[in-house]
DOTI-687572 format. One record per atom (N, C-alpha, C, O): residue number from 1; atom name; x, y, z; residue in one letter. Coordinates in steps of 0.2 Angstrom, whole numbers, m for minus. Layout:
BEGIN
i:at:u:v:w:aa
NUM:CA:X:Y:Z:A
...
//
This chain:
BEGIN
i:at:u:v:w:aa
1:N:m29:m106:199:M
1:CA:m30:m107:196:M
1:C:m22:m105:187:M
1:O:m18:m101:185:M
2:N:m23:m113:184:A
2:CA:m13:m115:186:A
2:C:m13:m112:176:A
2:O:m17:m113:172:A
3:N:m6:m108:177:K
3:CA:0:m105:174:K
3:C:m4:m105:165:K
3:O:m6:m101:162:K
4:N:m4:m112:165:A
4:CA:m6:m114:158:A
4:C:m11:m113:154:A
4:O:m11:m112:148:A
5:N:m20:m115:160:E
5:CA:m24:m109:161:E
5:C:m26:m102:160:E
5:O:m31:m99:157:E
6:N:m21:m100:163:K
6:CA:m23:m92:164:K
6:C:m20:m90:157:K
6:O:m22:m85:159:K
7:N:m18:m89:155:W
7:CA:m12:m89:149:W
7:C:m14:m92:142:W
7:O:m11:m91:137:W
8:N:m20:m95:141:G
8:CA:m25:m99:137:G
8:C:m26:m94:130:G
8:O:m22:m89:132:G
9:N:m28:m94:124:V
9:CA:m32:m93:122:V
9:C:m38:m94:124:V
9:O:m40:m97:128:V
10:N:m43:m86:119:S
10:CA:m49:m87:124:S
10:C:m54:m93:118:S
10:O:m51:m97:114:S
11:N:m59:m92:118:D
11:CA:m64:m96:114:D
11:C:m64:m94:109:D
11:O:m64:m97:104:D
12:N:m66:m85:109:E
12:CA:m67:m82:104:E
12:C:m62:m81:98:E
12:O:m63:m83:93:E
13:N:m56:m77:102:L
13:CA:m48:m76:98:L
13:C:m49:m83:94:L
13:O:m51:m82:89:L
14:N:m47:m90:96:W
14:CA:m48:m94:97:W
14:C:m49:m96:90:W
14:O:m46:m99:86:W
15:N:m59:m95:89:A
15:CA:m62:m97:83:A
15:C:m60:m92:75:A
15:O:m63:m92:69:A
16:N:m54:m87:78:V
16:CA:m52:m83:72:V
16:C:m46:m83:70:V
16:O:m45:m82:65:V
17:N:m41:m85:74:V
17:CA:m37:m88:74:V
17:C:m35:m95:68:V
17:O:m30:m95:64:V
18:N:m39:m99:69:E
18:CA:m40:m107:69:E
18:C:m39:m108:59:E
18:O:m36:m112:55:E
19:N:m43:m101:60:Q
19:CA:m49:m101:53:Q
19:C:m40:m102:50:Q
19:O:m37:m108:48:Q
20:N:m36:m95:49:V
20:CA:m31:m91:47:V
20:C:m21:m100:46:V
20:O:m17:m101:42:V
21:N:m23:m101:50:I
21:CA:m16:m107:51:I
21:C:m17:m115:45:I
21:O:m21:m120:45:I
22:N:m13:m113:44:P
22:CA:m13:m118:37:P
22:C:m13:m125:41:P
22:O:m11:m126:46:P
23:N:m17:m131:34:P
23:CA:m17:m135:39:P
23:C:m9:m139:40:P
23:O:m4:m138:37:P
24:N:m9:m146:45:R
24:CA:m2:m146:44:R
24:C:m1:m152:42:R
24:O:m5:m157:43:R
25:N:8:m153:37:Q
25:CA:9:m158:31:Q
25:C:15:m162:36:Q
25:O:18:m159:41:Q
26:N:16:m167:35:N
26:CA:19:m169:37:N
26:C:25:m172:36:N
26:O:26:m178:33:N
27:N:31:m168:37:T
27:CA:39:m168:32:T
27:C:44:m174:33:T
27:O:50:m174:30:T
28:N:41:m177:36:H
28:CA:45:m181:38:H
28:C:46:m192:35:H
28:O:43:m197:35:H
29:N:52:m190:33:S
29:CA:51:m195:27:S
29:C:51:m202:25:S
29:O:52:m205:21:S
30:N:49:m203:34:C
30:CA:47:m211:33:C
30:C:39:m209:36:C
30:O:36:m214:38:C
31:N:36:m202:36:G
31:CA:29:m201:36:G
31:C:28:m200:43:G
31:O:23:m196:45:G
32:N:32:m203:48:G
32:CA:32:m204:55:G
32:C:34:m196:58:G
32:O:32:m191:54:G
33:N:37:m196:64:G
33:CA:40:m189:68:G
33:C:34:m190:75:G
33:O:29:m193:76:G
34:N:39:m183:78:R
34:CA:36:m182:85:R
34:C:28:m179:83:R
34:O:27:m177:77:R
35:N:25:m180:87:K
35:CA:19:m179:89:K
35:C:16:m170:90:K
35:O:16:m168:96:K
36:N:15:m165:83:P
36:CA:17:m160:85:P
36:C:10:m158:91:P
36:O:5:m161:93:P
37:N:15:m151:92:T
37:CA:8:m145:100:T
37:C:5:m143:97:T
37:O:5:m141:91:T
38:N:1:m144:103:E
38:CA:m7:m141:100:E
38:C:m8:m134:96:E
38:O:m8:m129:99:E
39:N:m9:m134:90:P
39:CA:m8:m126:90:P
39:C:m12:m119:92:P
39:O:m11:m113:90:P
40:N:m17:m121:97:R
40:CA:m22:m116:103:R
40:C:m14:m115:106:R
40:O:m11:m110:104:R
41:N:m10:m121:113:R
41:CA:m8:m120:116:R
41:C:m1:m118:115:R
41:O:1:m115:120:R
42:N:5:m117:107:V
42:CA:8:m115:106:V
42:C:5:m107:103:V
42:O:9:m106:99:V
43:N:0:m103:104:L
43:CA:m3:m96:103:L
43:C:0:m95:106:L
43:O:6:m93:106:L
44:N:m5:m98:117:G
44:CA:m3:m96:122:G
44:C:3:m95:124:G
44:O:4:m93:130:G
45:N:5:m96:120:A
45:CA:15:m98:126:A
45:C:15:m90:122:A
45:O:16:m85:125:A
46:N:14:m91:113:I
46:CA:17:m85:109:I
46:C:15:m77:112:I
46:O:18:m72:111:I
47:N:7:m78:115:M
47:CA:4:m73:118:M
47:C:10:m73:124:M
47:O:13:m68:125:M
48:N:10:m76:128:F
48:CA:15:m73:135:F
48:C:20:m71:132:F
48:O:22:m65:134:F
49:N:23:m73:129:V
49:CA:33:m69:129:V
49:C:28:m59:126:V
49:O:30:m54:129:V
50:N:23:m60:121:W
50:CA:24:m54:121:W
50:C:18:m48:125:W
50:O:17:m43:123:W
51:N:17:m53:130:R
51:CA:11:m47:137:R
51:C:18:m48:142:R
51:O:22:m43:141:R
52:N:20:m53:145:T
52:CA:25:m51:146:T
52:C:36:m49:148:T
52:O:41:m48:152:T
53:N:35:m51:141:G
53:CA:44:m51:137:G
53:C:49:m55:141:G
53:O:55:m55:143:G
54:N:44:m61:142:Y
54:CA:49:m65:145:Y
54:C:55:m69:140:Y
54:O:52:m69:134:Y
55:N:59:m73:140:P
55:CA:62:m76:133:P
55:C:59:m80:130:P
55:O:55:m83:133:P
56:N:61:m82:125:W
56:CA:58:m86:123:W
56:C:63:m94:126:W
56:O:59:m99:126:W
57:N:68:m94:127:R
57:CA:72:m98:130:R
57:C:69:m102:137:R
57:O:69:m108:138:R
58:N:65:m94:141:G
58:CA:62:m99:147:G
58:C:57:m102:148:G
58:O:55:m105:153:G
59:N:51:m100:141:L
59:CA:47:m104:140:L
59:C:46:m113:142:L
59:O:41:m116:145:L
60:N:52:m115:141:D
60:CA:53:m122:144:D
60:C:50:m124:151:D
60:O:45:m128:152:D
61:N:52:m121:156:V
61:CA:50:m121:163:V
61:C:45:m119:164:V
61:O:43:m121:170:V
62:N:40:m115:159:T
62:CA:32:m113:162:T
62:C:27:m117:158:T
62:O:21:m115:158:T
63:N:28:m121:157:G
63:CA:23:m125:154:G
63:C:20:m125:149:G
63:O:18:m130:146:G
64:N:19:m121:148:L
64:CA:12:m118:138:L
64:C:16:m121:133:L
64:O:13:m121:128:L
65:N:24:m123:132:C
65:CA:25:m126:127:C
65:C:33:m124:126:C
65:O:35:m118:128:C
66:N:38:m130:123:K
66:CA:44:m127:123:K
66:C:44:m119:117:K
66:O:41:m117:112:K
67:N:52:m117:121:G
67:CA:53:m110:119:G
67:C:55:m112:109:G
67:O:54:m109:104:G
68:N:57:m117:111:S
68:CA:62:m117:102:S
68:C:53:m120:98:S
68:O:52:m118:93:S
69:N:49:m123:100:T
69:CA:44:m124:99:T
69:C:38:m118:97:T
69:O:34:m118:92:T
70:N:38:m113:102:A
70:CA:34:m107:100:A
70:C:36:m101:96:A
70:O:32:m98:93:A
71:N:45:m101:97:R
71:CA:46:m96:92:R
71:C:50:m95:86:R
71:O:53:m90:83:R
72:N:49:m106:84:D
72:CA:46:m108:75:D
72:C:43:m107:72:D
72:O:42:m110:67:D
//
């Protein structure tokens, strides 16, 4: 099992959390910008940090998502 799958968010939890996440609004002045990271993947990274105490800046090497993305 890959690390990203091990720390993934279950379907049951995601069904509850997805309802309270506001829709993303593109704030880029020209309507472009970088494609956002999937919210479910970010939640998995946040939960990884909460469960393990791993530092936010160390998330980049885990493959879950960027530390700055999860922290923001």
